[in-house]
N, C-alpha and C positions, 0 to 999 in steps of 0.2 A: 624653573623649567630645566630639564636635563639637556645638556649639550652633548649628544652622542654622535659619533661619526656616521655619515651617510655615504655609501659608495654605490656606484653603478658599474657592473662588470664590462659595460661597453666603453667606458672611459679609457682613453689611451694610457693613462698612468695607473690604471687599476692594479695591475700586478705588483708594481713597485709599492703602492699604498698598502696592499694586503701584506706583502712581505714585511713592511715596516710595522704593521699592526701586530703581526704574529711574532716578531722578534722579541725574545725575552732573554735578558742577560742573566744566565744561570751561573755565571762564574762566582766562585766563592769569595766572600768578603775576607780579605787577608787578616783583618783584626779579629773577626769571629773565629777564623780557623786557628789563629795563634792562641786564642783563649781556650778553645776546645783542646788543642794539643797540650797545653799546660795542665788542664784539668785531667786529661787522660793519663798523662805521665805521673801526676800525683796519685791518682787512684791505683795505677799499676804498681807504684812504689810503696804506697802507704796504706792501701786497702781501705778498711772500714774507717780509719781515722780521717782520711781525706774525704770520703763520702759524707761523713758527719759534719766536717768543717764546711763543705760547700752547701750542704743542706741548711745549715745555720745561716750562712751568708746570703744565699739566694732565696730560700723559702721561709726564712725567719722561723724555722722549726728546730727547736733546741732538744737534742736527745743525747743522753750520756752514753748510750750504746746502740748499735745497729738493731739489736733485738727489739728495741722500742719502736723501730720504724717498720717492723713486719706485722702485718695484720693477720691474726689467726683466722682459720677457715670459718670459725663460728661467727666472726664479725661480718663476713661476707653473707652467710646464710641469714644472719639477723637483719641485715639491710634488705634482703629480698623479702623476708617475712613482714617487714614493716612498711613495705611499699603500699601506697593506695592501690586498691584492686584494679583500677583502670590501667595504671602504669605497669603493674605486674603482668596483667593479661597481655598488654601490648608488647612488653619485653619478651615474654614467653612465646607469643605468636611469631614475632620476628625471628627469634632464635630457632624455632622449629622450621620455619620456611628456609632460613639460611642453611640449616643442617641438611634438610632434604635435598636441596639443590647440590650442595657439595658432596653428598654421598654418591651422587651420580658421576662424580669426577674420579672416583677411585679406580685404580687399575691393578691388575694382578700380575704376579711374576709369571714368566713364560719360558718355555724351552722347547727345542726340537732335536731329534736325533737323525743324523745322516746315515746313509746306507752302510758306511763302514763302521758305524757305532760311535762316531764322534758326536758329542752332545754340546749344543750351544744354547745360550738363553740369556735371560735378564732377571735379576732378583730385585724386587722392590722392598726397601726398608725405610721406616720412618726415622726422623731425627730423634736423638735421645732427649735433648732438652732445648727448648726455645724460649727466648725472652720477648715479652710483649710490652712495648712502650705505649702508654696511653696519656695523652695530654691532660693537664690538670691546672693550667694557669688561667689565661683569659677565658678559656672555654674547656669544657669537659665533654667527652663524646662516648657515651655508652655504646653507641652504634659501632665505634671502632673496636671495642672489646669483642662484640659479636663477630665482626667481619674478619678479625685476625685470629681469635681464639678457636672458633668453631672449625674452620678448615684444618687447623693444626690438630685438634682432637680427632676429627674424622680420619686424618692421615695416620693416627696412631702414635703421635708424639708422646714420649714417655713422661715428660714433666714440662709444665708450662708455668713460667715465672713472670709475673706481671709487675711492672713498676709504673707508678703514677704520682707525680708531685702533688702535695697538698699544702700550698702556700698558707702560712699562718695556721696550719693545722685544720684548714677547711677541707672536709671530705665530701665528695659528691656521692650521695647514697645510691643514685641510679647506676653509677659506674661500679660500685661495689656489688650491687645486685646483679648486674650483667656478668660480673666475674663469677658469681655463684652459679648463675644459670649455665655458664659455659664450662664450669668445672675447672677453673684456674686453680693450680695446685699451691702456689705461694704468691703473696703479694707484698711488695715493699712500697712505702710512701716516700719514694725518692724520685727525682727527675733530673732533667738537664743532661749535659755531657757526662756528669759524674755517674748517673744511672747507667748510661751506655757503657762507660768504662767498667763499672762493677759487673755488668752482665757479660762483657767481652772477656775480661781478665779474671773475674772471680775475686772474691775477698774471703775473709774468714767466715762471713755470714751469708753473702750472696753467692750462689753457685755459678760457675761459668757456664755459658750456654753455647750452643752450636750455631744459632742464627738469631738475629734481632729483627723484629718486624714492628710496624706501627709508626704513625706520624708524630712529628714534634716540631719545635721551633728551629730557628737557624742554627743554634748551637748543637741541638740534637742531630740535625742533618749533617753538620760538619763532623761531629764525632762519629756518626755512622760511616761516613766516607773513610775516616781514618782507621777504623777498626776492621774494615772489610779486608778479608784475607786471614785475619785472626778468627773471625766468625763470618758467616754469611749475613747478608742483609736483604730485605725485600726490594727496596728501591730508594732513591733519593728524589722525592716527589717535588714537582713545581706547583705553582698556583692552580687552583681549580679552574676548569673550563667547561663550557657548554656551547655546542653548535646546534642550532635549530634550523631544520629545513621545513618550510611550511608552504603549502599551495595556496594559502589565503583563506582556507575554509574553516580554520579554528578560531574560536573566540579570541580576539586580540588581548583581552585581559589575561587569559590563560597563558598566552605566549609571553606577555610582559612579566608575569609572575615567575614563569620558568626561567627567564633571563635573570630576574632578581635572585632566584634561588642559589645560583652560583656566585653572583656578584656580592652577596652578603657575607661570603666567607672571609674575604680580605680585599684590600685595595688593588691587589695585583691580579685578582681573578679575571677571567675573560669570558664574556657572553656575546655571541654573534648570532644574528638571524639572517638566513638566506631565503629569499622568496622572489618569484617572478612577478608578483603583484605589487605595483608601486603604491596603490591605495591602501593595501594592507600594511605596508611599512608605516604610512602616516597614522593608521589606526592604532598600531602597536606603540608608536611614539606617543600618541595622545594618551593611551592607557597607562603608560609608564609615568607620565606626568601626573595623572590623576591618583595613581596608587602609591607613589613614592612617599608622600607625606605621612602615610599611616604605618610605614615600616620603621620599627624600632632601630634598625641598623641602617637607616637611610643615608647617613653620611658615607658609610663604607660602600654601600651600593652605588651611590652617586660617583664616588671617586673611581670605582672599578669600571663602571660603564663609560664614564667620560675619558678615562685614560686608555682602556684597552677593549672597550666594547664597540660594536658596529652593527648597523642595519644595512644590508646589502641587497640591492636589486640585481637579479640575475636574468639571463635570457629565458631560461626554462628550468625544469627540475633536473634534467640531464646535466646541465652545466652545474647546478648546485651539488650534485653527487660528485662530479669531477673535482670541484673545489673542496668538498668534504674530505676526499682522499688526500688532497694536497695539505689540508689543515691537520688531518689525523688527530681529531679531538679526543679528549678524555671521555666526554659524554656527547652522544649524537642523538638528537630527537628527530625522528621522521614523522612530523605532524602533518600527514598527507592522507588522502582518501584510500590509497592502496599501497601501504608500505612494503608489502611482500614483493611488489613489482620491482622495487629498486634494490632489494636486499643483496642480490648476487653481485651488484656492481660496487658495493661498498667493500673496500679492501682494508682501510685503516681507521679503526675506532676502538676505544677501550670498551665501551658498552653502547649498544644500539637500542633506543627506546622507540617502539613501533606503534604508531597510531595516535589519534588525538587524545585519548583518555590515559595515555601512558606518560606520566610526568617523571622527570628525572629524580625527584625527591623520593618517590616510591622505591627506587633502586638504592638510595642512600640508606634506607631503614629496613625495609621488610619484603621487597619483591622476592629476594632469594639469592641472586647472583652477588658476587662480591663488589663492594664499593671502593676497594683499593685498586686503582686503575692507573695506567700509564698516562703521563702528562707531557706537555712541552714537545709534542710530535713524536714521542717515543712509542706511540701505538703503531708506528711503522714496523717495529721489531719486538715489542713487548706485549705482554698479556696481563689480564687481571690476576690478582692474587688468588691462589687456589690450593687445593689439596696437594697438587704436584710440587708446590713450593716447600712443602714440609716432608718430602720424601727424597730418597736417593735411589739411583739405579746402578746396580753392580752387574757387570758382564759375567756370564758363566761360560767357562770353556773347559771341557773334558775331552781330550783327544785320545782316541783309541790307537792301538799299535798300527793298525792299517792306515789310520789317518796320519799318524806320525811319519810313516813311510812315504806317504804321498806329499804331505805339506812340508816335510823336512827339506825336500829338494827345492820346493818353491821358495821357502824362507831363506835357505842358504844362498841360493842364487841372488836374491835381492840384497841380502846382507853383504855378500862379497862385493856387489856393485856399489854399496854405500861405504865400503872400506871398514866394515865392522866385523872383524874376523871372529870375535868371541860369540857374537850373535849366530854367525853361520855355524861354527863348531858345535854350539849348544844344540842347534836344530839337528845337525848331522849325527850327534851321539845317539839320538832316538831312532835313527833309521836302522831297520833290521832286514 
């Protein structure tokens, strides 16, 4: 039987208990950081030789040269061609839905001209080259390829370089097929901090990129933190999260499985249910007990639910929404009769799943929106990965002579006030 925490928002110690439950120590492990720093330094100094050395050590993959660790484009298309029809159809359907959604995020450059002829605007340009990290150790995620590669391609990124470890030479064919569907330009079978270093600094074989995206283990996360500034990164994500608000009208087994869906990621994942219906909490708890035994990852699910999960009785749905904004979850399910009624009150959530038939797992694979989402309450200030993460915005300024006459006096006055005489004189030179 699961031992999952039960809370009631009317209890005097509820706020303290909730804060304790939400607390996640995201501080970096000093040992992991030190190892990542050592690997990055080696890759920066010795390039391909260091990458080959660490690939032999960590992935038991022996290669005499980096060229042996690059998969040709034909190998990716071959993987796609060999997929069973059902898998290929699912992959292509998911890719198409993700592409259509992200195409709606594109924005155009713009400009306007003032009465004196001064032109101002903004120019949108894609990144030249992006690196995509795809896990390949304990688990391999073709869905991660879709969610990271497709918005990059829609944004117009010039070259997409994918890295994915293949421990012992074991290759995930679905990951390769996903890379083919997405139009990945180059792929290397390397992983870990050494792959991050290769992408950030470049080697004789691996080209340096402008930004690195995609999930990885603790060493990958530590390496991404360290190379930020040399390159851009998407985010350093924490454990998966789901918060479900239910009015008690959804099948308890559906809700139980939705809670499982995030708990099965890892032992630190967080699954929380809020409902004003105490009997429904009992029904969901019973459903979890019945369903757990059939879950292949039941021990991971159990650990996550017992360590960081909770079933919470609230006064009403209004209070549930208030708590949701406080929690700022990665995934929020509104499993209620009229989700639209509550939507305007939700301020902080990575993705909002509306209605009883909208389960979070659809968002992970094929609904269309990106599944790379802010975690650990960062939804208060962060957004899902999107086309905008693969583009830059440059300001456009072309000042006419009339504009220089007018703005020169303004700029000079402010510059003198700041004690920056060269700024002031530069502006004054343009006044006629």
